[in-house]
Every structure is written in C-alpha cells, then in structure tokens.
N, C-alpha and C positions, 0 to 999 in steps of 0.2 A: 525441629529437627536440627542434628548437627551436620552442616555442610563440609566438614573436613574430613578428608581420610587419613587415617593411621598414617604415621611413618617412624623411621629408625631416628630419634633425633642423637643417638652417642650409642658409642659402646667402647668401653675403658678397661683397663687391669686392675684387676682389683689382688687383696689377699686372699689366701682360699678359705673353708671355714675351716676350724679346730681340728675336726672330724674326716679333714678329707687326707687321703694318701693324693692327691693331685696338686701338683705346684702351678698347675695354670688358671686359671680362673679370672670371666672379665664380668664387668656388668653390663648393662642396657637399659637404656631409655628408650621408651616407646609415646609419643606423641598423637594428639587429637585433640586440636583446638584448645582447650582448658585443661583437657585430661593429660593425665599422665600415668603410664604403668612403667612399672622398674622391676626390673628381673635381674639374676644372676647364673651364669652357667659356666659349667668346666669346659675348656676347648681353646685351641688357640684363637686370636683376633678374627683370622678368616672364616674360621669355624662358628663362632658364636655372633657373627655378623651374618653370616648366611642364616643361622637359627631365627635370628631377630626380623630379617629380613621374610624368610618363610610364614611366622606369627602377625607381622604387617597384612603378608596378602589374604590370608585366611581370615585374620580380623574384614579388611576392607570386603571379601566376599561375604562373608557372615551380611555384614550392614546392606549390600546392595540386593541381599534376598536369597543369595543360591544357600543351597544345603551341602552341605557335605559330601562327599561321594562314597556310597555307600555299595556293596554288591548285591541285592536283595537275590534270594534263591527262594524260588515257591516249589516247596516238596509238592509232590503229584499225592494226591489223595489215595486213601487206600478203598479199592472196591469189596463190599461185601457181599 
C-alpha cells in the first residue's frame, strides 16, 4: 500500500492547443510518491491551481475509502 498522499507538484503556463480559442492555458503535475499525473487546463494560474487542488482532495478522499457524495432519492412505490 502506498503511504503518500497525492499533492500538487507544479502548475505552469503553456501554449494553448491549436484548436483552442482561449489564450491562457496551464499544465499541472500531481504526484503521489513515484506516481505522476499530468494534466492540462484552460484558465489563469489561480483557477487552474484551485482545480488541481480539488482533484488532489478528491483523490486523497478516495484512497481513504470515502465515497463520492451523491444524493440518493428513493421513489415511493405505487400501491396497486
């Protein structure tokens, strides 16, 4: 079992993809021990950093056994 939490390693500006109308893109790196996740996102540094931090929080919750939050609605059964 891996004992390290996920964490944001870096968020850096990058050139936008060729098919993008947006001019501001950033790449981010998330690490967990020797594991690396690389992602790309449109937005300014603050927005992309917050998004990467949210991903990290969700990954760490998942590895701790917490389930995603979902609202369960139980339909009333029809009486015949």
